[in-house]
mmCIF file as Biopython writes it, N, C-alpha, C and O atoms, coordinates in Angstrom:
data_model
#
loop_
_atom_site.group_PDB
_atom_site.id
_atom_site.type_symbol
_atom_site.label_atom_id
_atom_site.label_alt_id
_atom_site.label_comp_id
_atom_site.label_asym_id
_atom_site.label_entity_id
_atom_site.label_seq_id
_atom_site.pdbx_PDB_ins_code
_atom_site.Cartn_x
_atom_site.Cartn_y
_atom_site.Cartn_z
_atom_site.occupancy
_atom_site.B_iso_or_equiv
_atom_site.auth_seq_id
_atom_site.auth_asym_id
_atom_site.pdbx_PDB_model_num
ATOM 1   N N  . MET A ? 1  ? -19.122 5.587   -0.352 1.0 0.0 1  A 1 
ATOM 2   C CA . MET A ? 1  ? -17.765 5.992   -0.629 1.0 0.0 1  A 1 
ATOM 3   C C  . MET A ? 1  ? -17.138 5.110   -1.714 1.0 0.0 1  A 1 
ATOM 4   O O  . MET A ? 1  ? -16.373 5.609   -2.538 1.0 0.0 1  A 1 
ATOM 5   N N  . PHE A ? 2  ? -17.451 3.801   -1.728 1.0 0.0 2  A 1 
ATOM 6   C CA . PHE A ? 2  ? -16.850 2.900   -2.707 1.0 0.0 2  A 1 
ATOM 7   C C  . PHE A ? 2  ? -17.790 2.576   -3.862 1.0 0.0 2  A 1 
ATOM 8   O O  . PHE A ? 2  ? -17.440 1.784   -4.738 1.0 0.0 2  A 1 
ATOM 9   N N  . GLY A ? 3  ? -18.978 3.176   -3.877 1.0 0.0 3  A 1 
ATOM 10  C CA . GLY A ? 3  ? -19.908 2.961   -4.970 1.0 0.0 3  A 1 
ATOM 11  C C  . GLY A ? 3  ? -20.792 1.736   -4.837 1.0 0.0 3  A 1 
ATOM 12  O O  . GLY A ? 3  ? -21.682 1.538   -5.664 1.0 0.0 3  A 1 
ATOM 13  N N  . VAL A ? 4  ? -20.575 0.903   -3.818 1.0 0.0 4  A 1 
ATOM 14  C CA . VAL A ? 4  ? -21.413 -0.273  -3.568 1.0 0.0 4  A 1 
ATOM 15  C C  . VAL A ? 4  ? -21.689 -0.374  -2.073 1.0 0.0 4  A 1 
ATOM 16  O O  . VAL A ? 4  ? -20.882 0.051   -1.245 1.0 0.0 4  A 1 
ATOM 17  N N  . ALA A ? 5  ? -22.838 -0.943  -1.745 1.0 0.0 5  A 1 
ATOM 18  C CA . ALA A ? 5  ? -23.199 -1.110  -0.332 1.0 0.0 5  A 1 
ATOM 19  C C  . ALA A ? 5  ? -22.350 -2.200  0.319  1.0 0.0 5  A 1 
ATOM 20  O O  . ALA A ? 5  ? -21.982 -3.181  -0.327 1.0 0.0 5  A 1 
ATOM 21  N N  . ASP A ? 6  ? -22.043 -2.021  1.596  1.0 0.0 6  A 1 
ATOM 22  C CA . ASP A ? 6  ? -21.343 -3.032  2.407  1.0 0.0 6  A 1 
ATOM 23  C C  . ASP A ? 6  ? -19.980 -3.430  1.851  1.0 0.0 6  A 1 
ATOM 24  O O  . ASP A ? 6  ? -19.577 -4.588  1.966  1.0 0.0 6  A 1 
ATOM 25  N N  . HIS A ? 7  ? -19.272 -2.486  1.254  1.0 0.0 7  A 1 
ATOM 26  C CA . HIS A ? 7  ? -17.967 -2.777  0.648  1.0 0.0 7  A 1 
ATOM 27  C C  . HIS A ? 7  ? -17.002 -3.407  1.643  1.0 0.0 7  A 1 
ATOM 28  O O  . HIS A ? 7  ? -16.370 -4.416  1.331  1.0 0.0 7  A 1 
ATOM 29  N N  . ASP A ? 8  ? -16.876 -2.828  2.839  1.0 0.0 8  A 1 
ATOM 30  C CA . ASP A ? 8  ? -15.924 -3.334  3.833  1.0 0.0 8  A 1 
ATOM 31  C C  . ASP A ? 8  ? -16.275 -4.749  4.273  1.0 0.0 8  A 1 
ATOM 32  O O  . ASP A ? 8  ? -15.421 -5.635  4.259  1.0 0.0 8  A 1 
ATOM 33  N N  . ALA A ? 9  ? -17.527 -4.966  4.664  1.0 0.0 9  A 1 
ATOM 34  C CA . ALA A ? 9  ? -17.950 -6.285  5.141  1.0 0.0 9  A 1 
ATOM 35  C C  . ALA A ? 9  ? -17.839 -7.335  4.039  1.0 0.0 9  A 1 
ATOM 36  O O  . ALA A ? 9  ? -17.437 -8.468  4.306  1.0 0.0 9  A 1 
ATOM 37  N N  . SER A ? 10 ? -18.185 -6.980  2.820  1.0 0.0 10 A 1 
ATOM 38  C CA . SER A ? 10 ? -18.085 -7.922  1.700  1.0 0.0 10 A 1 
ATOM 39  C C  . SER A ? 10 ? -16.641 -8.318  1.429  1.0 0.0 10 A 1 
ATOM 40  O O  . SER A ? 10 ? -16.363 -9.484  1.148  1.0 0.0 10 A 1 
ATOM 41  N N  . THR A ? 11 ? -15.727 -7.371  1.510  1.0 0.0 11 A 1 
ATOM 42  C CA . THR A ? 11 ? -14.310 -7.663  1.292  1.0 0.0 11 A 1 
ATOM 43  C C  . THR A ? 11 ? -13.778 -8.611  2.358  1.0 0.0 11 A 1 
ATOM 44  O O  . THR A ? 11 ? -13.073 -9.569  2.040  1.0 0.0 11 A 1 
ATOM 45  N N  . ILE A ? 12 ? -14.112 -8.352  3.629  1.0 0.0 12 A 1 
ATOM 46  C CA . ILE A ? 12 ? -13.673 -9.228  4.719  1.0 0.0 12 A 1 
ATOM 47  C C  . ILE A ? 12 ? -14.254 -10.626 4.543  1.0 0.0 12 A 1 
ATOM 48  O O  . ILE A ? 12 ? -13.546 -11.616 4.727  1.0 0.0 12 A 1 
ATOM 49  N N  . GLU A ? 13 ? -15.540 -10.719 4.187  1.0 0.0 13 A 1 
ATOM 50  C CA . GLU A ? 13 ? -16.169 -12.022 3.982  1.0 0.0 13 A 1 
ATOM 51  C C  . GLU A ? 13 ? -15.478 -12.800 2.858  1.0 0.0 13 A 1 
ATOM 52  O O  . GLU A ? 13 ? -15.262 -14.006 2.984  1.0 0.0 13 A 1 
ATOM 53  N N  . GLU A ? 14 ? -15.137 -12.130 1.780  1.0 0.0 14 A 1 
ATOM 54  C CA . GLU A ? 14 ? -14.432 -12.785 0.673  1.0 0.0 14 A 1 
ATOM 55  C C  . GLU A ? 14 ? -13.067 -13.302 1.113  1.0 0.0 14 A 1 
ATOM 56  O O  . GLU A ? 14 ? -12.676 -14.408 0.738  1.0 0.0 14 A 1 
ATOM 57  N N  . LEU A ? 15 ? -12.339 -12.518 1.904  1.0 0.0 15 A 1 
ATOM 58  C CA . LEU A ? 15 ? -10.995 -12.899 2.334  1.0 0.0 15 A 1 
ATOM 59  C C  . LEU A ? 15 ? -10.995 -14.013 3.370  1.0 0.0 15 A 1 
ATOM 60  O O  . LEU A ? 15 ? -10.083 -14.840 3.385  1.0 0.0 15 A 1 
ATOM 61  N N  . LEU A ? 16 ? -12.012 -14.049 4.246  1.0 0.0 16 A 1 
ATOM 62  C CA . LEU A ? 16 ? -12.020 -15.011 5.345  1.0 0.0 16 A 1 
ATOM 63  C C  . LEU A ? 16 ? -12.941 -16.200 5.106  1.0 0.0 16 A 1 
ATOM 64  O O  . LEU A ? 16 ? -13.006 -17.100 5.944  1.0 0.0 16 A 1 
ATOM 65  N N  . GLY A ? 17 ? -13.644 -16.226 4.002  1.0 0.0 17 A 1 
ATOM 66  C CA . GLY A ? 17 ? -14.434 -17.389 3.656  1.0 0.0 17 A 1 
ATOM 67  C C  . GLY A ? 17 ? -15.684 -17.618 4.491  1.0 0.0 17 A 1 
ATOM 68  O O  . GLY A ? 17 ? -16.009 -18.767 4.791  1.0 0.0 17 A 1 
ATOM 69  N N  . GLY A ? 18 ? -16.383 -16.583 4.870  1.0 0.0 18 A 1 
ATOM 70  C CA . GLY A ? 18 ? -17.668 -16.762 5.533  1.0 0.0 18 A 1 
ATOM 71  C C  . GLY A ? 18 ? -17.628 -16.968 7.035  1.0 0.0 18 A 1 
ATOM 72  O O  . GLY A ? 18 ? -18.617 -17.429 7.605  1.0 0.0 18 A 1 
ATOM 73  N N  . ILE A ? 19 ? -16.523 -16.645 7.703  1.0 0.0 19 A 1 
ATOM 74  C CA . ILE A ? 19 ? -16.462 -16.717 9.163  1.0 0.0 19 A 1 
ATOM 75  C C  . ILE A ? 19 ? -17.450 -15.695 9.727  1.0 0.0 19 A 1 
ATOM 76  O O  . ILE A ? 19 ? -17.494 -14.563 9.245  1.0 0.0 19 A 1 
ATOM 77  N N  . PRO A ? 20 ? -18.260 -16.073 10.756 1.0 0.0 20 A 1 
ATOM 78  C CA . PRO A ? 20 ? -19.203 -15.106 11.333 1.0 0.0 20 A 1 
ATOM 79  C C  . PRO A ? 20 ? -18.499 -13.823 11.773 1.0 0.0 20 A 1 
ATOM 80  O O  . PRO A ? 20 ? -17.420 -13.864 12.363 1.0 0.0 20 A 1 
ATOM 81  N N  . LEU A ? 21 ? -19.118 -12.700 11.480 1.0 0.0 21 A 1 
ATOM 82  C CA . LEU A ? 21 ? -18.512 -11.396 11.695 1.0 0.0 21 A 1 
ATOM 83  C C  . LEU A ? 21 ? -19.553 -10.433 12.248 1.0 0.0 21 A 1 
ATOM 84  O O  . LEU A ? 21 ? -20.699 -10.429 11.798 1.0 0.0 21 A 1 
ATOM 85  N N  . ALA A ? 22 ? -19.163 -9.627  13.211 1.0 0.0 22 A 1 
ATOM 86  C CA . ALA A ? 22 ? -20.020 -8.549  13.722 1.0 0.0 22 A 1 
ATOM 87  C C  . ALA A ? 22 ? -19.194 -7.279  13.731 1.0 0.0 22 A 1 
ATOM 88  O O  . ALA A ? 22 ? -17.978 -7.324  13.919 1.0 0.0 22 A 1 
ATOM 89  N N  . GLY A ? 23 ? -19.844 -6.154  13.529 1.0 0.0 23 A 1 
ATOM 90  C CA . GLY A ? 23 ? -19.098 -4.902  13.543 1.0 0.0 23 A 1 
ATOM 91  C C  . GLY A ? 23 ? -20.003 -3.702  13.462 1.0 0.0 23 A 1 
ATOM 92  O O  . GLY A ? 23 ? -21.224 -3.830  13.383 1.0 0.0 23 A 1 
ATOM 93  N N  . PHE A ? 24 ? -19.395 -2.535  13.484 1.0 0.0 24 A 1 
ATOM 94  C CA . PHE A ? 24 ? -20.155 -1.301  13.368 1.0 0.0 24 A 1 
ATOM 95  C C  . PHE A ? 24 ? -19.262 -0.201  12.818 1.0 0.0 24 A 1 
ATOM 96  O O  . PHE A ? 24 ? -18.038 -0.249  12.939 1.0 0.0 24 A 1 
ATOM 97  N N  . PHE A ? 25 ? -19.894 0.776   12.219 1.0 0.0 25 A 1 
ATOM 98  C CA . PHE A ? 25 ? -19.198 1.962   11.744 1.0 0.0 25 A 1 
ATOM 99  C C  . PHE A ? 25 ? -19.347 3.053   12.795 1.0 0.0 25 A 1 
ATOM 100 O O  . PHE A ? 25 ? -20.368 3.111   13.480 1.0 0.0 25 A 1 
ATOM 101 N N  . ALA A ? 26 ? -18.362 3.904   12.930 1.0 0.0 26 A 1 
ATOM 102 C CA . ALA A ? 26 ? -18.398 4.976   13.922 1.0 0.0 26 A 1 
ATOM 103 C C  . ALA A ? 26 ? -17.960 6.291   13.284 1.0 0.0 26 A 1 
ATOM 104 O O  . ALA A ? 26 ? -17.308 6.306   12.240 1.0 0.0 26 A 1 
ATOM 105 N N  . ALA A ? 27 ? -18.328 7.379   13.926 1.0 0.0 27 A 1 
ATOM 106 C CA . ALA A ? 27 ? -17.944 8.693   13.428 1.0 0.0 27 A 1 
ATOM 107 C C  . ALA A ? 27 ? -16.476 8.989   13.711 1.0 0.0 27 A 1 
ATOM 108 O O  . ALA A ? 27 ? -15.894 9.882   13.095 1.0 0.0 27 A 1 
ATOM 109 N N  . GLY A ? 28 ? -15.874 8.249   14.637 1.0 0.0 28 A 1 
ATOM 110 C CA . GLY A ? 28 ? -14.468 8.474   14.936 1.0 0.0 28 A 1 
ATOM 111 C C  . GLY A ? 28 ? -13.926 7.489   15.947 1.0 0.0 28 A 1 
ATOM 112 O O  . GLY A ? 28 ? -14.682 6.826   16.656 1.0 0.0 28 A 1 
ATOM 113 N N  . GLU A ? 29 ? -12.627 7.402   16.007 1.0 0.0 29 A 1 
ATOM 114 C CA . GLU A ? 29 ? -11.918 6.501   16.908 1.0 0.0 29 A 1 
ATOM 115 C C  . GLU A ? 29 ? -10.650 7.218   17.350 1.0 0.0 29 A 1 
ATOM 116 O O  . GLU A ? 29 ? -9.976  7.854   16.540 1.0 0.0 29 A 1 
ATOM 117 N N  . ILE A ? 30 ? -10.328 7.116   18.635 1.0 0.0 30 A 1 
ATOM 118 C CA . ILE A ? 30 ? -9.108  7.740   19.144 1.0 0.0 30 A 1 
ATOM 119 C C  . ILE A ? 30 ? -7.990  6.712   19.126 1.0 0.0 30 A 1 
ATOM 120 O O  . ILE A ? 30 ? -8.141  5.618   19.669 1.0 0.0 30 A 1 
ATOM 121 N N  . GLY A ? 31 ? -6.871  7.054   18.506 1.0 0.0 31 A 1 
ATOM 122 C CA . GLY A ? 31 ? -5.733  6.150   18.424 1.0 0.0 31 A 1 
ATOM 123 C C  . GLY A ? 31 ? -4.457  6.912   18.136 1.0 0.0 31 A 1 
ATOM 124 O O  . GLY A ? 31 ? -4.492  8.074   17.732 1.0 0.0 31 A 1 
ATOM 125 N N  . PRO A ? 32 ? -3.311  6.241   18.349 1.0 0.0 32 A 1 
ATOM 126 C CA . PRO A ? 32 ? -2.028  6.927   18.209 1.0 0.0 32 A 1 
ATOM 127 C C  . PRO A ? 32 ? -1.579  7.109   16.753 1.0 0.0 32 A 1 
ATOM 128 O O  . PRO A ? 32 ? -1.800  6.254   15.895 1.0 0.0 32 A 1 
ATOM 129 N N  . ILE A ? 33 ? -0.949  8.244   16.518 1.0 0.0 33 A 1 
ATOM 130 C CA . ILE A ? 33 ? -0.220  8.523   15.273 1.0 0.0 33 A 1 
ATOM 131 C C  . ILE A ? 33 ? 1.066   9.218   15.694 1.0 0.0 33 A 1 
ATOM 132 O O  . ILE A ? 33 ? 1.027   10.271  16.330 1.0 0.0 33 A 1 
ATOM 133 N N  . ALA A ? 34 ? 2.193   8.638   15.345 1.0 0.0 34 A 1 
ATOM 134 C CA . ALA A ? 34 ? 3.503   9.226   15.645 1.0 0.0 34 A 1 
ATOM 135 C C  . ALA A ? 34 ? 3.642   9.586   17.130 1.0 0.0 34 A 1 
ATOM 136 O O  . ALA A ? 34 ? 4.166   10.645  17.475 1.0 0.0 34 A 1 
ATOM 137 N N  . GLY A ? 35 ? 3.163   8.686   18.003 1.0 0.0 35 A 1 
ATOM 138 C CA . GLY A ? 35 ? 3.334   8.886   19.436 1.0 0.0 35 A 1 
ATOM 139 C C  . GLY A ? 35 ? 2.340   9.822   20.092 1.0 0.0 35 A 1 
ATOM 140 O O  . GLY A ? 35 ? 2.454   10.089  21.288 1.0 0.0 35 A 1 
ATOM 141 N N  . ARG A ? 36 ? 1.370   10.329  19.348 1.0 0.0 36 A 1 
ATOM 142 C CA . ARG A ? 36 ? 0.344   11.228  19.903 1.0 0.0 36 A 1 
ATOM 143 C C  . ARG A ? 36 ? -1.033  10.685  19.552 1.0 0.0 36 A 1 
ATOM 144 O O  . ARG A ? 36 ? -1.227  10.112  18.480 1.0 0.0 36 A 1 
ATOM 145 N N  . ASN A ? 37 ? -1.981  10.864  20.452 1.0 0.0 37 A 1 
ATOM 146 C CA . ASN A ? 37 ? -3.346  10.439  20.176 1.0 0.0 37 A 1 
ATOM 147 C C  . ASN A ? 37 ? -4.013  11.393  19.198 1.0 0.0 37 A 1 
ATOM 148 O O  . ASN A ? 37 ? -3.800  12.604  19.250 1.0 0.0 37 A 1 
ATOM 149 N N  . ALA A ? 38 ? -4.819  10.835  18.308 1.0 0.0 38 A 1 
ATOM 150 C CA . ALA A ? 38 ? -5.534  11.628  17.314 1.0 0.0 38 A 1 
ATOM 151 C C  . ALA A ? 38 ? -6.904  11.007  17.083 1.0 0.0 38 A 1 
ATOM 152 O O  . ALA A ? 38 ? -7.112  9.827   17.363 1.0 0.0 38 A 1 
ATOM 153 N N  . LEU A ? 39 ? -7.830  11.798  16.576 1.0 0.0 39 A 1 
ATOM 154 C CA . LEU A ? 39 ? -9.154  11.304  16.229 1.0 0.0 39 A 1 
ATOM 155 C C  . LEU A ? 39 ? -9.147  10.892  14.757 1.0 0.0 39 A 1 
ATOM 156 O O  . LEU A ? 39 ? -8.918  11.718  13.873 1.0 0.0 39 A 1 
ATOM 157 N N  . HIS A ? 40 ? -9.398  9.621   14.507 1.0 0.0 40 A 1 
ATOM 158 C CA . HIS A ? 40 ? -9.485  9.091   13.146 1.0 0.0 40 A 1 
ATOM 159 C C  . HIS A ? 40 ? -10.959 9.111   12.753 1.0 0.0 40 A 1 
ATOM 160 O O  . HIS A ? 40 ? -11.788 8.556   13.474 1.0 0.0 40 A 1 
ATOM 161 N N  . GLY A ? 41 ? -11.302 9.726   11.647 1.0 0.0 41 A 1 
ATOM 162 C CA . GLY A ? 41 ? -12.695 9.859   11.248 1.0 0.0 41 A 1 
ATOM 163 C C  . GLY A ? 41 ? -13.212 8.670   10.462 1.0 0.0 41 A 1 
ATOM 164 O O  . GLY A ? 41 ? -12.466 8.022   9.727  1.0 0.0 41 A 1 
ATOM 165 N N  . PHE A ? 42 ? -14.510 8.388   10.625 1.0 0.0 42 A 1 
ATOM 166 C CA . PHE A ? 42 ? -15.227 7.362   9.867  1.0 0.0 42 A 1 
ATOM 167 C C  . PHE A ? 42 ? -14.515 6.013   9.916  1.0 0.0 42 A 1 
ATOM 168 O O  . PHE A ? 42 ? -14.030 5.518   8.899  1.0 0.0 42 A 1 
ATOM 169 N N  . THR A ? 43 ? -14.459 5.432   11.102 1.0 0.0 43 A 1 
ATOM 170 C CA . THR A ? 43 ? -13.772 4.166   11.308 1.0 0.0 43 A 1 
ATOM 171 C C  . THR A ? 43 ? -14.760 3.012   11.392 1.0 0.0 43 A 1 
ATOM 172 O O  . THR A ? 43 ? -15.968 3.229   11.496 1.0 0.0 43 A 1 
ATOM 173 N N  . ALA A ? 44 ? -14.257 1.802   11.348 1.0 0.0 44 A 1 
ATOM 174 C CA . ALA A ? 44 ? -15.076 0.600   11.511 1.0 0.0 44 A 1 
ATOM 175 C C  . ALA A ? 44 ? -14.371 -0.340  12.473 1.0 0.0 44 A 1 
ATOM 176 O O  . ALA A ? 44 ? -13.145 -0.452  12.470 1.0 0.0 44 A 1 
ATOM 177 N N  . SER A ? 45 ? -15.156 -1.009  13.289 1.0 0.0 45 A 1 
ATOM 178 C CA . SER A ? 45 ? -14.629 -2.028  14.200 1.0 0.0 45 A 1 
ATOM 179 C C  . SER A ? 45 ? -15.306 -3.343  13.867 1.0 0.0 45 A 1 
ATOM 180 O O  . SER A ? 45 ? -16.503 -3.376  13.579 1.0 0.0 45 A 1 
ATOM 181 N N  . MET A ? 46 ? -14.537 -4.435  13.907 1.0 0.0 46 A 1 
ATOM 182 C CA . MET A ? 46 ? -15.084 -5.751  13.597 1.0 0.0 46 A 1 
ATOM 183 C C  . MET A ? 46 ? -14.592 -6.766  14.607 1.0 0.0 46 A 1 
ATOM 184 O O  . MET A ? 46 ? -13.496 -6.631  15.152 1.0 0.0 46 A 1 
ATOM 185 N N  . ALA A ? 47 ? -15.407 -7.787  14.858 1.0 0.0 47 A 1 
ATOM 186 C CA . ALA A ? 47 ? -15.022 -8.907  15.709 1.0 0.0 47 A 1 
ATOM 187 C C  . ALA A ? 47 ? -15.310 -10.196 14.950 1.0 0.0 47 A 1 
ATOM 188 O O  . ALA A ? 47 ? -16.375 -10.352 14.354 1.0 0.0 47 A 1 
ATOM 189 N N  . LEU A ? 48 ? -14.362 -11.105 14.977 1.0 0.0 48 A 1 
ATOM 190 C CA . LEU A ? 48 ? -14.532 -12.407 14.335 1.0 0.0 48 A 1 
ATOM 191 C C  . LEU A ? 48 ? -14.898 -13.430 15.391 1.0 0.0 48 A 1 
ATOM 192 O O  . LEU A ? 48 ? -14.354 -13.398 16.495 1.0 0.0 48 A 1 
ATOM 193 N N  . PHE A ? 49 ? -15.814 -14.340 15.072 1.0 0.0 49 A 1 
ATOM 194 C CA . PHE A ? 49 ? -16.246 -15.381 15.994 1.0 0.0 49 A 1 
ATOM 195 C C  . PHE A ? 49 ? -15.882 -16.737 15.397 1.0 0.0 49 A 1 
ATOM 196 O O  . PHE A ? 49 ? -16.460 -17.154 14.394 1.0 0.0 49 A 1 
ATOM 197 N N  . VAL A ? 50 ? -14.925 -17.422 16.015 1.0 0.0 50 A 1 
ATOM 198 C CA . VAL A ? 50 ? -14.491 -18.734 15.537 1.0 0.0 50 A 1 
ATOM 199 C C  . VAL A ? 50 ? -14.427 -19.705 16.709 1.0 0.0 50 A 1 
ATOM 200 O O  . VAL A ? 50 ? -14.201 -19.298 17.848 1.0 0.0 50 A 1 
ATOM 201 N N  . ASP A ? 51 ? -14.627 -20.993 16.425 1.0 0.0 51 A 1 
ATOM 202 C CA . ASP A ? 51 ? -14.487 -22.031 17.438 1.0 0.0 51 A 1 
ATOM 203 C C  . ASP A ? 51 ? -13.019 -22.265 17.725 1.0 0.0 51 A 1 
ATOM 204 O O  . ASP A ? 51 ? -12.169 -22.108 16.848 1.0 0.0 51 A 1 
ATOM 205 N N  . ASP A ? 52 ? -12.729 -22.640 18.953 1.0 0.0 52 A 1 
ATOM 206 C CA . ASP A ? 52 ? -11.364 -23.014 19.318 1.0 0.0 52 A 1 
ATOM 207 C C  . ASP A ? 52 ? -11.044 -24.336 18.623 1.0 0.0 52 A 1 
ATOM 208 O O  . ASP A ? 52 ? -11.741 -25.329 18.828 1.0 0.0 52 A 1 
ATOM 209 N N  . MET A ? 53 ? -10.020 -24.351 17.822 1.0 0.0 53 A 1 
ATOM 210 C CA . MET A ? 53 ? -9.678  -25.524 17.018 1.0 0.0 53 A 1 
ATOM 211 C C  . MET A ? 53 ? -8.978  -26.611 17.819 1.0 0.0 53 A 1 
ATOM 212 O O  . MET A ? 53 ? -8.844  -27.733 17.331 1.0 0.0 53 A 1 
ATOM 213 N N  . GLU A ? 54 ? -8.531  -26.314 19.027 1.0 0.0 54 A 1 
ATOM 214 C CA . GLU A ? 54 ? -7.786  -27.311 19.800 1.0 0.0 54 A 1 
ATOM 215 C C  . GLU A ? 54 ? -8.685  -28.036 20.758 1.0 0.0 54 A 1 
ATOM 216 O O  . GLU A ? 54 ? -8.226  -28.912 21.492 1.0 0.0 54 A 1 
#
Protein backbone atom coordinates (compact mmCIF):
# COMPACT_ATOMS: atom_id res chain seq x y z
CA MET A 1 0.00 0.00 0.00
CA PHE A 2 2.86 2.44 0.79
CA GLY A 3 5.28 1.16 -1.86
CA VAL A 4 7.79 -0.26 0.67
CA ALA A 5 7.79 -3.34 2.87
CA ASP A 6 7.12 -2.97 6.63
CA HIS A 7 6.15 0.71 6.35
CA ASP A 8 4.16 0.74 9.61
CA ALA A 9 6.75 -1.11 11.72
CA SER A 10 9.61 0.95 10.28
CA THR A 11 7.83 4.22 11.09
CA ILE A 12 7.16 3.15 14.69
CA GLU A 13 10.78 2.01 15.10
CA GLU A 14 12.05 5.37 13.83
CA LEU A 15 9.76 7.30 16.21
CA LEU A 16 10.47 5.20 19.32
CA GLY A 17 14.17 4.57 18.83
CA GLY A 18 14.36 0.78 18.68
CA ILE A 19 12.11 -0.22 21.60
CA PRO A 20 11.18 -3.94 21.21
CA LEU A 21 7.89 -4.23 19.36
CA ALA A 22 5.52 -7.08 18.49
CA GLY A 23 2.41 -6.88 16.38
CA PHE A 24 0.26 -8.29 13.64
CA PHE A 25 -1.92 -7.21 10.76
CA ALA A 26 -5.57 -8.28 10.66
CA ALA A 27 -8.36 -8.30 8.13
CA GLY A 28 -10.52 -6.24 10.47
CA GLU A 29 -11.12 -4.88 13.95
CA ILE A 30 -14.39 -4.02 15.67
CA GLY A 31 -14.45 -0.58 17.29
CA PRO A 32 -16.67 2.43 17.87
CA ILE A 33 -17.39 5.23 15.41
CA ALA A 34 -19.84 7.95 16.46
CA GLY A 35 -21.23 5.80 19.28
CA ARG A 36 -21.81 2.68 17.15
CA ASN A 37 -19.61 -0.35 16.61
CA ALA A 38 -18.18 -0.79 13.13
CA LEU A 39 -15.74 -3.10 11.37
CA HIS A 40 -12.51 -1.30 10.48
CA GLY A 41 -10.72 -3.03 7.60
CA PHE A 42 -7.01 -3.90 7.36
CA THR A 43 -5.93 -2.92 10.86
CA ALA A 44 -2.72 -3.46 12.82
CA SER A 45 -2.16 -4.09 16.51
CA MET A 46 1.14 -3.47 18.28
CA ALA A 47 2.54 -4.01 21.77
CA LEU A 48 5.58 -2.23 23.17
CA PHE A 49 7.88 -4.01 25.64
CA VAL A 50 9.80 -1.73 28.01
CA ASP A 51 11.43 -2.17 31.42
CA ASP A 52 9.85 -0.46 34.39
CA MET A 53 12.01 2.62 34.91
CA GLU A 54 11.20 2.97 38.62
